[in-house]
N, C-alpha and C positions, 0 to 999 in steps of 0.2 A: 619523038621523045618516048622512051620506054617507061613502064610503070615504076621501075625501081628509082628513077630519077625524080619522081614526084612524091609529094607528101601532102596529106590533107589537113586542113585546119577548120576551126569553127566557121559555120556559115557556108561550107562547101568549097571554099577557095583552095586553089592548088598553087604550089610554088615549085620551081626547079631548085633542088637542094644545092646544085653547084654554084648558084649565085646568092645563096642566102646570107653569106657573111659580108656582102658588099652593099653599101648604101641602105642599110636597114633603117636608119633614122629617116631618110627621105620617104621610104615606104610607110613608116609608122605615121608620119605627120601629113601625108598626102590627103587632099580633100576627099578623094575616092575612099581611102581607108577609113577616114573619120566618119563618113556617111555610112559605110558598111558596119562600122563599130556601133554607131547609133542604132541601126536597125537590129543588131544583135542584143544590144543593151536593153532596148525598150520592151522586148518580149515579156508579157505578163505584168508590165509596170505602167501601162498607158493611163490607168485611172489615178495614179499617184499625183498629188498636187505639184510636187517639185518637178516631176517629169513633164506635166502639162505646161508648166511655166516655161521650161526650157524649150519645149517643142513649139511654143507660140512664136518664138523668134529663132527657129532652128538654124536657118542658114547663117544668120548674123552670128549666132553663138559658135557654130562650128568654124566659120571663117576667122572669127576672132581668136579661137583656140589655135587654129593653124598658124596665124600670124605670130602669136606669143611663142609658140614652139619654134617656128622658123627663125625668129630673132633671139631665141634662147632667153626670153624674159619670163617664161612661164614659171609660176610657183604653185605648187600643190596647196590646196586649201586645207583648213582644219577639218577634223572629223566630228560627226555627231556620234556620241557614245550611248549605247543602251544594252540591255540584257535580254536574252531569250532563253527558253527552256527547251532543249532539243536532244534527248530528254533532260540531260544535265544542264545546269546554268552555264551559258556561254556569254562572254563579253564581246559584243559586236561593235566595230567602228565603221560607220557609214560615211563615205566621202560624198562630196557634192556631185550633182548629175554630170557636170562637165568633166570632173576628174574621173568619174566612173566610165564615161564614154572613152576617155583617153586610156584607161586601164584595158578596156576591150581592144582598142586600137593597138596597144603594145602587145597584148596577148596574141592577136591575130598574126603578128609578124614573128614574135619570138617562139611561139609554140612549135611551128614546123622546124625550127632550127634545133630545138632540144629534144623533141619527142622521139626521133629515131635513135637517140642514144640511151633511152630508157629501156629497162628489161621488159620482156613480154609480160611478166607477172606483177606489174605495177598497175593498179586498177583505178586509182582516184583521179577524177577530172581529166580523163583522156578520151579521145574519140574512140568509139567502139568498145569501151571498157565499162566501168561502173560496178555497183554492188551485185547485181544479178550475175554478171559474168564471173565476178570474183568468187561468189559462192559456188557456182557450177564448176569452176576450175578447181576449187578446194575439194569438192566432192570427187572429181576425177582423180586428184592426187590421192585421196583417201582410199579409193577403190584400188589404185595401183599398189600402194604401199601395203595395204591389208590383204592383198591377193584376193580381191573381190569378196571381201568380208570373211575370209577364212582365217585371218590372223588379227589378233588385237594389236593396235598400234597406239602411239602417243603423239600428242600435239603440244607444242610450246607456243603460247600466245604472249605477246609483249606490246606495250606501247610506250611512247615517250612522255615523260613528265613535263607538262606545260609547254608542249611542242612549239606552237606559234610564238609564244612569248619568249622562248629560249633561243630562237634562231639567231645566230651571230651574223650581223649585217656585213661585217668585214669578210667573213668566210664566204657568205653568199655572193657578195660582189666579186670575189676572186674566182668563184666557180662560174659566174656569168661571163666574166671577162676572158675565160678560156675559149669561148666561142664567139663572143661579141667583140669585134675589133673597131667598130664604128664609134668614133669619139662622141658623136651626137647622141647615139643610143645609150652609151655609158653615162653621159651627163643626165639623160632623162631617167634612167634607172636609179641613179643616185638621188635625184630629186624625189622620186617616189619613195625610196627607202628612208630618206631623211624626213619624210612627212610623218613618221610614226616611230615612237620608241616606248617600249615597256620599261626598260631601264637603259642606261647609257650603252649605245651600240648594239642593242638587242631587241628583237621582236619584229614581227610583221603583222598587220591587222587581218583579222578573220574575214572582214567584209569585202576585200578586194579580189577581183578575178585574177589579178596578177599574183596575189599571194598563193593561189592554188598552184600556179605554175612554179613559183619560187620554191614552194614546199617540195614539189617533186624533184626539182633540180638539186635541192639540198639533200634529200634522202636517197637520191640516186647514188650518192657516194656509199651509203650503207648497202644498197642493193648490189652494187658492183663488188663490194667487199665480201658479202655473203656468197655471191655466185662464183667469184673468181679466186678469192683467198680461202674462204671456208669450204668452198666446193659443195655447197648445199644445193640439191636439185629441187626438193619439195619445199618451196618457200614462196609466199606471195605477200604483197603489201597493199593496203588501202589507206592512203594518207599516213598517219603515224601508228596505225594498227597493223601488226604483221604476225604471221604464223608460220611455224616450221612443223614438218611431220617426220617421224622416224619410227622404226620398229622397236626401239627401246628408249627408256627414259634417260639412261646414263649418257647416251650420246647428246641428247638435248641439254642435259644439265651442264655438260662441258662447253656448250656454245655460249652460255650466259656470260661468264666472265670475259670472254673474248669480245662479245658484243658490247659489253659495258666499257671495256678499255678503248675500243675503236671509237665509240660514240663520244666518250669523254675527251680523248686526245684530238681526234680529227674534226669533230663537229660541235664540241662543247655542249653535248646533250646528255641527259640522264634517263635511263630506263625507269619507268614508274615502278617503285619497289613493290607496291601492292598489286601490280598488274603483270607480274611475271608468273604466268599460270601454266601448270602442267596438267594435262587432261587426257584420260583414257578415252579412246574412241568409243568404247562400249557405253560410256557415260554421256556421250554427246559432246561435240566440239562446237562451242558457242562462238559465232563470228558474224559481225555486221547485222545483228538483229535476228539471225537464224541459228538453229541448232541442228548440226549434221549428225545423224545417227545411222547405224547400220540399217540399210534398206529404205530410209526415208529422211526428208528434211522437214522440220517444223519451225514455225515462227516462235521466237523467244517469248516466254510467258509475259515478261515485262513489256515487250513490244506490242503484244496482242492487247494487254490491258490498256495501254496508252492509246492505242488505235480506237478502241471502243469508247473510251472516256472522251476523246475528242469528238467523235461522231455524236454521242449522246448530248454533249454540251451544245453542239451546233443545232441539233434537233430542238433542244430546249429553248435556244435563243432564236429559233426559226430562221437559221442561216441556211443557204442552199448547199446541197451535197453534190452538186453536179460535177465538181472537180475532185472532191475528196474520195468518193466511192471508186471511180476508175483508178485513181492513184493507189488506193489500198489494194484493189484487185490486182493491179500490176505488181505490187509488193508480194502478193501471194503466189505469183507465177512460179516462184522457186520452190514453194512449199507444198507438201502433201496435205491439203487443208480444204477439202470440199465442203465440210461443215461450216468452216469460217466464211468461205465464199458465199454460201447460202444465207448465212446470218447477215452479211454485209448487203446483199441484194435485197433482203427482206427489209432492212432498215432504210435502204434507199427508196423502196416503194412506199413505206410508211411515211417518210418525210414528204413525198409528193402528194399522197392522199390527205396528209394533215394540213 
């Protein structure tokens, strides 16, 4: 089998694309897939009380889930609702452990079906992508359009107003059904979609791993419109944040009404009116916590302040920094910030000596 016939998913599994549309339900609910989904789900959560309780009777719980799915009597449980600040306040809906394991099982099978149809420059929740690669790609775009910083250019940044809450479940289901023909898989997807509503027929929960995939499937329609109808080359998207580059502002201004019309008619979405931002490259392009300027990338000031505030709070509460410092140093890999890296390492040493 050649490399083109294979595609990768979370956990390193590989599937032959030619058989992906057949028997997807049986693969989702198989005991093997449920155990693999469990191992992916539990990473970083082993100390959580609900996870420990589920693991205590792991085999019984997974075989019971398998039987419920096999007999199509499975019903998604209710969510636990809470708020986090990340940095803005977000409303998270957390499913039960069994439901979240199932979400991972669904993701493992559906991801390889849909990912090959996504554009290269979609960077959220995809293997080999992420914020670091998105920022580096944007920097390469900037250098190309600006002719290696010899010409000032413009960026248009947009995001969707209340994106996850506004996703139309009917439209999403129709997009899923274009590739998913297995009636069992469609039944299961409907079960997951019906487990949550922000308002009638709208919304998917932020806390589900399946929601990350569903969001990409939904906004892939926008990506395809931008690339094939508007013929934009310098465009990339991370979840519902997206950016366009051009050598003049007028061209970007003409894109906005076309984007608004497409989103409203095809996806029932609205561009956030306060986040349609035109920015000169010389003033810095703010994207995903970084600011791209001619000749260097820096961490956004708000991101930097938030980072140090969290670290100092942990030091004050005598909480370990063993995970936080490497995570923040990883964040700084994209930025020209030797001074910040030195400050972080110094704080890490102080916390150990304290």
